[in-house]
C-alpha positions as CSV (number, residue, x, y, z in Angstrom):
1,L,22.9,-8.7,-3.9
2,A,22.1,-9.9,-7.3
3,P,24.6,-8.5,-9.8
4,G,22.0,-7.9,-12.4
5,F,20.0,-5.7,-10.0
6,M,23.1,-3.8,-8.8
7,A,24.1,-3.1,-12.4
8,H,20.8,-1.3,-13.0
9,Y,19.8,0.0,-9.6
10,E,21.4,1.8,-6.6
11,L,20.0,0.8,-3.3
12,N,18.9,3.5,-0.8
13,E,17.1,3.7,2.6
14,I,14.6,1.1,3.9
15,L,11.0,2.3,3.6
16,G,9.3,-0.5,5.5
17,E,9.6,-4.1,6.6
18,G,7.3,-7.0,7.5
19,I,7.5,-10.6,8.3
20,S,8.1,-11.9,4.9
21,S,9.7,-8.9,3.1
22,F,11.1,-5.4,3.3
23,V,11.0,-2.5,0.9
24,S,13.9,-0.1,0.1
25,A,14.0,3.0,-1.9
26,S,16.2,2.5,-5.0
27,T,17.4,4.6,-8.0
28,R,17.5,3.4,-11.6
29,R,21.0,4.2,-12.8
30,R,20.3,4.8,-16.5
31,D,17.9,7.8,-15.9
32,G,17.9,8.5,-12.1
33,M,14.3,7.4,-11.7
34,T,13.4,6.9,-8.0
35,T,12.0,3.4,-7.6
36,A,11.1,1.0,-4.7
37,T,12.4,-2.5,-4.4
38,K,10.6,-5.1,-2.4
39,F,12.7,-7.9,-1.2
40,L,10.7,-11.1,-0.6
41,F,12.4,-13.9,1.6
42,K,12.1,-17.0,-0.6
43,E,11.9,-19.3,2.4
44,R,8.8,-17.5,3.7
45,I,6.8,-17.7,0.4
46,L,4.1,-20.3,0.5
47,V,4.5,-23.1,-1.9
48,S,1.0,-22.4,-3.2
49,S,2.0,-18.8,-3.9
50,W,4.5,-19.7,-6.7
51,V,3.1,-19.5,-10.2
52,R,4.4,-20.0,-13.7
53,D,4.3,-16.6,-15.6
54,R,4.8,-16.6,-19.3
55,V,7.2,-13.6,-19.2
56,L,8.8,-13.8,-15.8
57,G,9.1,-17.6,-15.4
58,T,8.4,-19.2,-11.9
59,V,7.7,-16.3,-9.5
60,P,5.6,-15.4,-6.6
61,R,1.9,-14.8,-7.7
62,E,2.3,-11.1,-6.5
63,L,4.8,-10.4,-9.3
64,S,2.7,-12.2,-12.0
65,I,-0.4,-10.3,-11.1
66,L,1.3,-6.9,-10.8
67,R,3.1,-7.3,-14.2
68,R,-0.3,-7.6,-15.9
69,L,-1.8,-4.4,-14.3
70,K,-1.6,-0.9,-15.8
71,H,-3.6,1.7,-14.1
72,P,-2.9,5.2,-12.8
73,N,-4.0,4.3,-9.3
74,I,-2.1,0.9,-9.0
75,I,1.6,0.9,-8.3
76,E,3.6,0.0,-11.5
77,F,5.7,-3.1,-11.9
78,L,9.1,-2.3,-13.4
79,D,11.4,-5.2,-13.1
80,C,12.3,-8.3,-11.1
81,Y,15.5,-10.2,-10.1
82,E,16.5,-13.0,-7.7
83,D,19.4,-14.4,-5.8
84,E,19.8,-17.4,-3.4
85,W,17.7,-15.7,-0.6
86,Y,15.4,-13.1,-2.2
87,I,13.0,-12.3,-5.0
88,Y,13.4,-8.6,-5.9
89,L,10.3,-6.7,-7.1
90,V,11.2,-3.3,-8.5
91,M,8.3,-0.8,-8.7
92,E,7.6,2.9,-9.1
93,N,8.2,4.9,-5.9
94,H,5.0,7.0,-5.2
95,G,4.2,9.3,-2.4
96,S,5.4,12.3,-0.4
97,H,7.4,12.4,2.8
98,W,5.7,13.8,5.8
99,S,7.0,16.3,8.2
100,C,4.8,17.2,11.2
101,P,5.4,20.7,12.8
102,P,6.1,20.3,16.5
103,D,3.1,22.4,17.6
104,A,0.8,20.4,15.4
105,A,2.2,17.1,16.6
106,A,1.9,18.2,20.2
107,A,-1.7,19.3,19.8
108,A,-2.6,16.0,18.1
109,A,-0.9,14.0,20.8
110,S,-2.7,16.0,23.5
111,A,-6.1,15.4,21.9
112,T,-5.4,11.7,21.5
113,S,-4.3,11.4,25.2
114,E,-7.5,12.9,26.3
115,G,-9.5,10.5,24.3
116,L,-10.7,13.1,21.8
117,A,-10.3,12.9,18.1
118,A,-8.9,16.1,16.5
119,T,-11.6,18.1,14.7
120,A,-11.5,19.3,11.1
121,S,-10.8,22.8,12.4
122,D,-7.9,22.1,14.7
123,A,-6.2,19.0,13.2
124,P,-3.2,19.5,10.8
125,T,-4.1,19.3,7.2
126,L,-2.0,17.4,4.7
127,P,-0.3,20.5,3.2
128,S,0.7,21.6,6.6
129,L,2.4,18.4,7.3
130,L,4.5,18.5,4.2
131,D,7.9,20.2,4.8
132,A,8.6,22.3,1.7
133,N,12.2,21.3,1.5
134,D,11.4,17.6,1.9
135,A,8.6,17.8,-0.6
136,A,10.8,19.4,-3.2
137,S,13.7,16.9,-2.7
138,A,11.7,13.8,-1.6
139,D,12.9,11.8,-4.7
140,A,16.6,12.7,-4.2
141,D,17.0,12.9,-0.4
142,A,14.6,10.5,1.2
143,E,14.9,10.2,5.0
144,L,14.8,6.9,6.9
145,G,11.4,6.4,8.5
146,S,9.5,8.9,6.4
147,S,6.0,8.0,5.5
148,R,4.1,7.7,2.3
149,D,0.9,5.9,3.1
150,L,-2.6,6.8,4.4
151,F,-2.1,5.0,7.6
152,E,0.8,7.2,8.7
153,C,-1.1,10.2,7.4
154,I,-4.3,9.4,9.5
155,E,-3.0,7.4,12.5
156,T,0.4,9.0,13.1
157,M,0.2,12.5,11.7
158,H,-3.5,12.8,12.7
159,V,-4.5,14.4,9.4
160,R,-8.3,15.1,9.0
161,F,-9.4,15.2,5.4
162,T,-12.2,17.5,4.1
163,E,-15.2,16.0,2.4
164,H,-13.8,17.2,-0.9
165,D,-10.5,15.5,-0.3
166,V,-12.2,12.3,0.8
167,R,-14.2,12.1,-2.4
168,F,-11.1,12.8,-4.5
169,I,-9.0,10.1,-2.7
170,F,-11.7,7.5,-2.5
171,R,-12.7,7.8,-6.1
172,Q,-9.2,6.8,-7.1
173,I,-9.2,3.8,-4.8
174,A,-12.6,2.7,-6.1
175,H,-11.4,3.0,-9.7
176,A,-8.3,0.9,-8.9
177,V,-10.4,-1.8,-7.2
178,A,-13.0,-1.9,-10.0
179,Y,-10.2,-2.2,-12.6
180,L,-8.6,-5.0,-10.6
181,H,-11.8,-6.9,-10.6
182,A,-12.4,-6.2,-14.3
183,R,-9.0,-7.8,-14.9
184,G,-10.1,-10.9,-13.0
185,F,-8.2,-10.4,-9.8
186,V,-8.9,-9.5,-6.1
187,H,-6.5,-7.6,-3.8
188,Q,-7.8,-9.1,-0.5
189,D,-6.0,-6.6,1.7
190,V,-7.4,-3.1,0.9
191,K,-6.6,-0.8,3.8
192,E,-4.9,2.5,4.5
193,E,-1.4,1.0,4.9
194,N,-1.7,-0.3,1.3
195,V,-2.5,3.1,-0.2
196,V,0.3,5.5,-0.8
197,V,-0.4,9.2,-1.3
198,N,1.5,12.2,-2.6
199,A,1.1,16.0,-1.9
200,Q,-1.5,16.4,-4.5
201,F,-3.7,13.6,-2.9
202,H,-2.9,11.2,-5.9
203,V,-3.0,7.7,-4.5
204,K,-1.9,4.2,-5.7
205,L,-2.8,0.9,-4.4
206,I,0.1,-1.3,-3.3
207,D,1.1,-4.6,-1.7
208,F,-0.4,-7.4,-3.8
209,G,1.1,-10.1,-1.6
210,V,-2.2,-11.8,-1.0
211,A,-3.9,-10.9,-4.3
212,A,-5.3,-13.8,-6.3
213,P,-7.4,-14.5,-9.5
214,I,-11.2,-14.4,-8.9
215,P,-12.4,-18.0,-8.5
216,E,-14.3,-19.2,-11.6
217,T,-16.5,-21.7,-9.8
218,R,-18.2,-22.0,-6.4
219,D,-16.0,-24.9,-5.6
220,D,-12.9,-22.7,-5.8
221,W,-14.0,-20.0,-3.4
222,F,-11.5,-18.9,-0.8
223,D,-11.5,-20.5,2.7
224,T,-8.4,-19.1,4.2
225,F,-8.1,-15.4,5.0
226,H,-4.7,-13.8,4.7
227,G,-5.8,-10.2,5.0
228,T,-6.4,-7.8,8.0
229,T,-9.1,-9.0,10.4
230,L,-10.5,-5.4,11.1
231,Y,-11.2,-5.2,7.3
232,A,-12.7,-8.8,7.0
233,A,-16.3,-9.1,5.7
234,P,-19.0,-10.7,8.0
235,E,-19.0,-13.9,5.9
236,I,-15.2,-14.4,6.5
237,L,-15.6,-13.8,10.3
238,R,-18.4,-16.4,10.3
239,G,-16.0,-18.9,8.8
240,D,-17.9,-19.1,5.4
241,E,-16.2,-19.4,2.1
242,W,-16.1,-16.2,-0.1
243,R,-15.6,-15.3,-3.7
244,G,-13.3,-12.3,-3.3
245,P,-14.6,-9.1,-5.0
246,E,-17.3,-8.6,-2.2
247,Q,-14.5,-8.6,0.4
248,D,-12.6,-5.9,-1.4
249,V,-15.8,-3.8,-1.5
250,W,-16.4,-4.3,2.2
251,A,-12.7,-3.4,3.0
252,S,-13.1,-0.3,0.8
253,G,-16.1,0.8,2.8
254,I,-14.0,0.4,6.0
255,L,-11.3,2.5,4.5
256,L,-13.9,5.2,3.4
257,Y,-15.2,5.4,7.0
258,T,-11.6,5.7,8.2
259,L,-10.9,8.6,5.8
260,V,-14.0,10.5,6.9
261,F,-13.8,10.0,10.7
262,G,-10.1,9.4,11.3
263,R,-10.6,6.1,13.0
264,R,-11.9,2.6,12.0
265,P,-15.5,1.7,12.6
266,F,-14.6,-1.3,14.6
267,S,-12.1,-1.7,17.4
268,E,-11.9,-5.6,17.5
């Protein structure tokens, strides 16, 4: 690992991994702050994704965009490093660790196996899924495989939010997306996996791996989709070019539906 990184951070457990990167919990040595470090495989970063940033130098676009954003509902950029194989993106670590009571998990699994969605009355709520000890020590004693995002909350833990909770959560997501567009960027992959949530329902938008500047002219509209197909707007599925913000709005609508009903509106 990069000596500069190791001098300032201590590496902890893996939080998640994908084809081109993985994320580990980390701790900032000077103050004990819990952080998250995303390791991007250099050889898997598209040539077109490298940009020249006036502060960071030549880096993946994701770092350059995130560095310029400052919003309570967008994950905060803290630092970056690199070595021969990886780009290190250090961010704040947001979200609570989930612990599903055995009886609640069994009930949810049973309902799912019978083809029934858990109702608002019998599904475990978010507070009931948070183990008190884990919540109190989440920053210090994170467990491998513990969850922090809305996908795990909805799809794995079978949480059903109240209308009040949905309003509170979605308002934050909408503010984050609106701020992003106002700054001249599009996320292009808004979905529940890319929203982390804590025990108080405070959420932050993460993963700017396919984010990009909003095209200035019609000739520069996007023609290659790198997001999630189930969240793609109709014009993208038709093979048309698109500007960007409208896709984020469409995907936000899919996410809102998922928050309300516990499932996506489209299966394919």
